[in-house]
C-alpha positions as CSV (number, residue, x, y, z in Angstrom):
1,M,-20.4,31.7,-32.6
2,A,-19.6,30.3,-28.8
3,K,-16.6,32.2,-27.4
4,K,-13.6,30.0,-26.6
5,S,-11.6,31.1,-24.0
6,E,-11.1,27.7,-23.0
7,K,-6.9,26.4,-23.4
8,K,-6.4,23.8,-24.9
9,G,-3.3,21.9,-25.1
10,K,-1.7,19.4,-22.4
11,K,-2.8,19.1,-19.2
12,P,-0.6,19.7,-16.3
13,H,1.8,16.7,-15.0
14,K,0.3,15.1,-11.1
15,N,2.2,13.3,-9.4
16,K,1.1,10.0,-8.0
17,P,1.1,8.9,-4.7
18,T,4.3,6.6,-4.2
19,S,4.0,3.0,-2.9
20,R,2.8,2.6,0.8
21,K,4.7,-1.1,0.4
22,Y,8.0,0.1,1.2
23,S,6.4,1.3,5.1
24,K,6.5,-2.7,5.5
25,Y,10.3,-2.8,5.6
26,K,12.4,-1.8,8.4
27,I,16.2,-1.4,8.8
28,E,17.7,-2.8,11.6
29,G,21.4,-2.7,12.0
30,S,22.6,-4.2,8.9
31,K,19.3,-6.5,8.5
32,I,16.5,-5.8,6.3
33,V,13.1,-6.9,8.5
34,K,9.6,-7.3,7.0
35,A,6.2,-7.1,7.7
36,Q,4.1,-10.4,8.1
37,H,3.4,-11.5,5.3
38,C,0.4,-13.5,4.3
39,P,0.1,-17.4,4.2
40,R,-1.9,-18.2,1.6
41,C,-0.8,-15.6,-1.0
42,G,3.0,-15.8,-0.3
43,P,5.9,-13.3,0.6
44,G,4.7,-11.0,-2.0
45,V,1.7,-9.7,0.2
46,F,1.5,-8.1,3.5
47,L,-0.6,-8.5,6.2
48,M,-2.7,-5.2,7.6
49,D,-2.0,-4.7,11.3
50,A,-5.5,-2.8,12.6
51,K,-5.4,-2.8,16.6
52,D,-6.9,-6.2,17.2
53,R,-6.1,-8.3,14.0
54,L,-4.0,-8.9,11.1
55,Y,-5.8,-9.2,7.5
56,C,-5.0,-9.8,4.1
57,G,-6.7,-7.2,2.0
58,K,-6.4,-9.5,-1.5
59,C,-7.6,-13.2,0.2
60,H,-9.3,-11.8,3.1
61,Y,-7.3,-13.8,5.5
62,A,-7.4,-12.5,9.1
63,E,-5.6,-13.7,12.0
64,F,-6.9,-12.2,15.5
65,K,-4.6,-11.2,18.0
66,K,-4.7,-12.3,21.6
67,K,-5.6,-9.8,24.6
C-alpha cells in the first residue's frame, strides 16, 4: 500500500488582485475626474494610455497621439 503523507482538506485562501479600474479615476478638489473612455464601447470601458496611442482592449479601437 502507498504511504498517504499528503494532507487532505481545504486549500489555503488566496487573495485576488484588486481591480485596476480604480487607477482610472482621480480626485481633484471636490471633483472626480475619469480617464478617457472608448467612443465605440461607451463610458464603462476605458482606453489604455500608451506612449504613442490610446487603445481599447475590448474592440481594438486606437487613437494615435500627435507628436
